[in-house]
C-alpha positions, 0 to 999 in steps of 0.5 A, a space after each residue: 491522469 497523471 503517472 507517478 513512479 515510486 519512490 523515484 517520483 516520490 516528489 510529484 506526491 506532494 503535487 496531487 490534489 484530491 480526486 485527482 486519476 492516477 497510474 501507479 508505477 515502482 515499489 510498494 508492500 503489502 501489509 494486513 492488521 497481523 502484520 501490522 500488530 506483529 510489526 508495531 508488537 516487537 518494534 520491528 521493520 522487516 525492509 526500510 520504510 522510509 518512502 516506501 509505499 504501503 498497499 493494505 492487501 492480501 494477495 491471495 497464491 498465485 496460481 502456476 506459472 501466474 506473478 500473483 493471485 487476486 491483489 486488490 485493497 481492504 479496508 483502510 480505516 482497519 489499518 489506522 492504529 497504525 497510521 503514526 508508528 507508519 508515517 513515524 518511520 518515512 513511510 510516502 504513503 498508502 493504498 487502501 479502500 474505503 473513507 478514512 476518519 479526520 484524526 487519519 486525515 491530520 496524522 497523514 497531513 502532519 507526515 505529509 503522505 499520500 492516501 489513494 483510494 483502490 477499487 474494492 471487488 475488482 482486485 482479480 483485474 488489479 492484479 494484471 498490473 503486478 509485475 512481480 511480487 516477492 514475501 518479504 517477512 512474514 509466510 508463516 501468515 499466508 495472506 497476510 504475509 508482506 509482499 515487495 511488488 513491483 507495480 506497472 500503471 495501477 489505477 487509483 485516486 487521492 484522496 
């Protein structure tokens, strides 16, 4: 099992092999359907995407005194239409759940990006690996707002 801190250890992403278990720490950004559509339609970037990691997730609201509510990966195949947009902006990788199409895998290879698979159905458990959360864009989208997260040893698999 490898530990990787992003974006600082971005180069370590190139040495991963499929099926490898990793513990991911560092910064990432949540994004889901509504925010994806808005970013592409507006061709706007509320944060610098170069060398960043996207987490396909829509965190539930935090309870009083908590950092975040449940925050597990959502189905990545729904985000595939946006892969080219994100990767062309320099995104290093994406976290989600489920398989990807051959086309999506080809796009990841073209940009030398990585896809991490998170464990589905355990969103409350995965929240313990999130040490900070800040909404940085589209608060009006509720759970689909873009959050900047700080992770500490989030368990993932390479795909």
